[in-house]
C-alpha positions as CSV (number, residue, x, y, z in Angstrom):
1,M,43.8,142.9,99.2
2,K,44.5,141.2,101.9
3,K,43.0,141.4,105.0
4,G,44.8,140.9,109.0
5,I,44.1,140.5,112.4
6,N,45.3,141.8,115.2
7,R,46.7,140.2,118.2
8,W,44.9,141.7,120.8
9,S,41.6,140.1,118.9
10,L,42.5,136.5,120.4
11,P,42.9,134.8,123.4
12,A,45.8,136.7,126.2
13,D,47.4,133.1,127.3
14,W,47.9,132.1,123.2
15,T,51.6,132.1,121.9
16,I,52.2,134.1,119.3
17,R,52.2,130.9,117.2
18,Q,48.8,129.6,118.2
19,C,47.7,133.0,117.3
20,M,49.3,132.8,113.8
21,E,47.6,129.2,113.7
22,A,44.6,130.3,114.6
23,A,44.5,133.5,112.5
24,K,45.5,131.0,109.7
25,K,42.7,128.6,109.8
26,A,40.8,131.1,110.2
27,G,42.0,132.3,106.1
28,F,43.7,135.4,107.7
29,E,46.4,136.4,106.1
30,G,48.4,138.0,107.8
31,I,48.7,138.9,111.6
32,E,49.5,142.1,113.4
33,L,51.5,141.7,116.7
34,A,51.4,143.6,119.7
35,L,54.3,144.9,121.7
36,D,54.0,144.4,125.7
37,E,55.8,145.0,128.7
38,S,57.3,142.0,129.3
39,G,56.5,138.6,127.6
40,E,57.0,136.1,123.9
41,L,57.2,140.1,122.0
42,S,58.6,143.0,125.0
43,L,61.4,145.7,124.8
44,E,63.0,142.5,126.7
45,T,62.9,140.4,123.9
46,G,66.3,139.4,122.5
47,A,67.1,139.6,118.7
48,A,66.7,135.6,118.4
C-alpha cells in the first residue's frame, strides 16, 4: 500500500510543485490534486 496526501492538507498559497516536493520530503508517495475555480489547476487550465 502506498500513502498519499490531499492537496488541501497543504498551504493554499503553495504551487503544485511546492506541494509535491513537500509531500515527497515528508515521505508520501502520492498526492491527490484538487481542481480549483481558477488558478494553476482549474477548468481553465490548458492541456500543456
